[in-house]
C-alpha positions as CSV (number, residue, x, y, z in Angstrom):
1,X,-81.0,54.5,128.0
2,X,-84.3,53.0,129.1
3,X,-87.0,51.7,127.2
4,X,-90.1,52.8,125.9
5,X,-92.7,52.3,128.6
6,X,-94.5,55.2,129.1
7,X,-93.8,57.0,125.6
8,X,-95.9,56.3,123.1
9,X,-95.7,53.6,120.3
10,X,-92.9,54.3,118.0
11,X,-90.8,56.5,120.4
12,X,-87.8,55.5,122.4
13,X,-86.6,57.5,125.7
14,X,-82.5,57.7,125.1
15,X,-81.7,58.4,129.0
16,X,-78.2,59.5,130.2
17,X,-76.0,62.1,132.0
18,X,-75.8,63.5,128.6
19,X,-79.2,62.7,127.0
20,X,-82.3,63.0,127.4
21,X,-84.6,63.2,124.2
22,X,-87.8,61.0,122.8
23,X,-87.7,59.5,119.4
24,X,-89.6,58.1,117.0
25,X,-89.3,55.0,114.8
26,X,-89.0,55.3,111.1
27,X,-91.6,53.4,110.7
28,X,-94.2,54.2,113.7
29,X,-92.9,50.6,115.0
30,X,-91.2,50.4,118.5
31,X,-87.8,51.1,118.7
32,X,-85.5,48.4,120.1
33,X,-84.7,48.9,124.5
34,X,-80.9,50.7,123.8
35,X,-80.6,50.1,127.6
36,X,-77.1,49.5,128.6
37,X,-76.0,48.7,124.9
38,X,-73.2,50.8,123.1
39,X,-74.8,52.7,120.4
40,X,-73.7,54.4,117.2
41,X,-75.7,57.2,116.8
42,X,-75.6,58.3,113.0
43,X,-77.7,61.2,111.1
44,X,-77.9,59.3,107.6
45,X,-79.2,60.5,104.2
46,X,-80.0,58.2,100.9
47,X,-78.2,60.5,98.3
48,X,-74.9,61.8,99.8
49,X,-71.3,60.7,98.5
50,X,-71.1,59.4,101.7
51,X,-74.1,57.1,101.9
52,X,-71.8,54.1,101.2
53,X,-70.7,54.4,104.5
54,X,-74.1,52.6,105.5
55,X,-72.4,49.3,104.3
56,X,-69.4,49.7,107.1
57,X,-72.4,50.9,109.7
58,X,-74.3,47.4,108.9
59,X,-70.8,45.7,109.3
60,X,-70.1,47.3,112.8
61,X,-74.0,45.8,113.6
62,X,-73.5,42.6,112.6
63,X,-69.7,42.4,113.9
64,X,-71.2,43.7,117.7
65,X,-74.7,43.7,117.7
66,X,-74.2,40.0,119.9
67,X,-71.8,41.9,122.3
68,X,-74.5,45.1,123.6
69,X,-73.8,47.1,120.2
70,X,-76.4,48.8,117.6
71,X,-75.9,51.5,115.4
72,X,-79.2,54.3,115.2
73,X,-79.8,55.8,112.1
74,X,-81.7,59.2,112.2
75,X,-82.5,60.3,108.6
76,X,-81.2,64.6,107.9
77,X,-82.8,66.2,104.7
78,X,-80.7,68.9,106.1
79,X,-77.9,68.7,104.0
80,X,-78.0,69.5,100.2
81,X,-81.3,68.1,100.2
82,X,-80.4,64.3,100.0
83,X,-82.8,62.7,102.3
84,X,-86.3,64.0,100.5
85,X,-87.7,60.1,100.8
86,X,-90.7,59.3,103.0
87,X,-90.5,57.2,105.7
88,X,-91.2,54.1,103.6
89,X,-88.5,55.1,100.7
90,X,-86.4,55.5,103.2
91,X,-86.9,52.1,104.7
92,X,-86.8,50.6,101.6
93,X,-84.0,52.0,100.1
94,X,-82.1,51.4,102.7
95,X,-83.0,48.1,103.3
96,X,-82.7,47.3,99.7
97,X,-79.3,48.5,98.9
98,X,-77.4,48.5,101.9
99,X,-79.3,45.6,103.7
100,X,-79.7,48.0,106.8
101,X,-80.6,46.0,110.1
102,X,-79.7,48.8,112.7
103,X,-82.5,50.7,113.7
104,X,-83.6,54.0,112.1
105,X,-85.4,56.7,113.8
106,X,-87.7,59.7,112.3
107,X,-86.5,62.1,110.0
108,X,-85.1,64.9,112.2
109,X,-83.0,68.5,112.3
110,X,-79.7,68.0,113.6
111,X,-79.2,71.5,113.8
112,X,-80.4,75.5,113.8
113,X,-83.5,76.4,115.7
114,X,-85.2,73.0,114.7
115,X,-82.4,70.7,116.1
116,X,-84.2,67.9,117.9
117,X,-83.2,67.1,121.3
118,X,-81.3,64.5,120.8
119,X,-79.1,66.5,118.8
120,X,-79.0,69.4,121.4
121,X,-77.0,67.0,123.6
122,X,-75.1,65.1,120.9
123,X,-73.2,68.7,119.2
124,X,-72.2,69.9,123.1
125,X,-69.2,67.0,122.8
126,X,-66.6,67.8,120.9
127,X,-64.3,65.8,118.6
128,X,-61.1,65.0,118.6
129,X,-59.2,68.2,117.7
130,X,-61.4,69.8,120.7
131,X,-64.6,71.3,118.7
132,X,-68.1,71.0,119.8
133,X,-71.1,72.1,118.0
134,X,-73.0,71.6,114.7
135,X,-73.0,68.3,112.8
136,X,-70.9,69.8,109.6
137,X,-72.5,66.7,107.0
138,X,-74.1,64.0,107.2
139,X,-72.8,60.1,108.5
140,X,-71.5,62.3,111.8
141,X,-71.5,59.7,114.6
142,X,-71.4,60.1,117.6
143,X,-70.3,56.7,120.2
144,X,-72.4,56.2,123.2
145,X,-71.3,54.2,126.3
146,X,-73.6,51.6,128.0
147,X,-74.4,54.1,130.0
148,X,-75.9,56.6,127.6
149,X,-72.3,59.1,128.0
150,X,-70.7,60.1,124.7
151,X,-67.7,59.1,124.5
152,X,-66.4,59.9,121.0
153,X,-67.0,62.3,118.1
154,X,-67.0,61.1,114.6
155,X,-66.7,63.2,112.0
156,X,-68.7,62.6,108.5
157,X,-65.7,61.0,106.5
158,X,-64.2,59.3,108.9
159,X,-65.1,55.7,108.0
160,X,-66.8,53.5,110.1
161,X,-64.9,50.5,109.7
162,X,-62.0,52.7,110.5
163,X,-59.5,51.5,113.0
164,X,-60.3,54.6,115.4
165,X,-64.4,53.7,115.3
166,X,-64.1,50.1,115.9
167,X,-61.3,50.5,118.5
168,X,-63.4,52.7,120.5
169,X,-66.1,51.0,120.0
170,X,-64.6,47.7,121.2
171,X,-63.7,50.0,124.4
172,X,-67.5,50.8,125.4
173,X,-69.0,47.2,124.7
174,X,-71.0,46.3,127.9
175,X,-69.9,42.4,127.2
């Protein structure tokens, strides 16, 4: 995963053995450099029954950020229209309601013919039961090792603070 050099303001190129996709930041600013970090990529939504997972995602961010980890929230409106807001509305909701400090990308599609290239690659990775393919719902999680390879996939109802997720994150921390 490399930084955003040469890729236009507001985007970062996520590169690795599995991934090679440009994605822009929600607010148009530059996304942080993800090179060498463990990253938990999560498709998020503000009006979902699973939205309270933002709390545990932020706790993971705070707990492991100084050890080379970040959550990367990817807003998506494909599941029940549960992320209809503008970039400004999404950012305000996340910061004021959940104190989100991790980076958020532009709103993208994670399934179907308009699926973002990032998710074309992520969804090829199977979950613990061996099932790859479409994202099931909001808050599906993909863990990337510091070299950018996808090492785990957690379905939406798997809590970010669960022993399963925390163990997977700690296993791939770069420092």
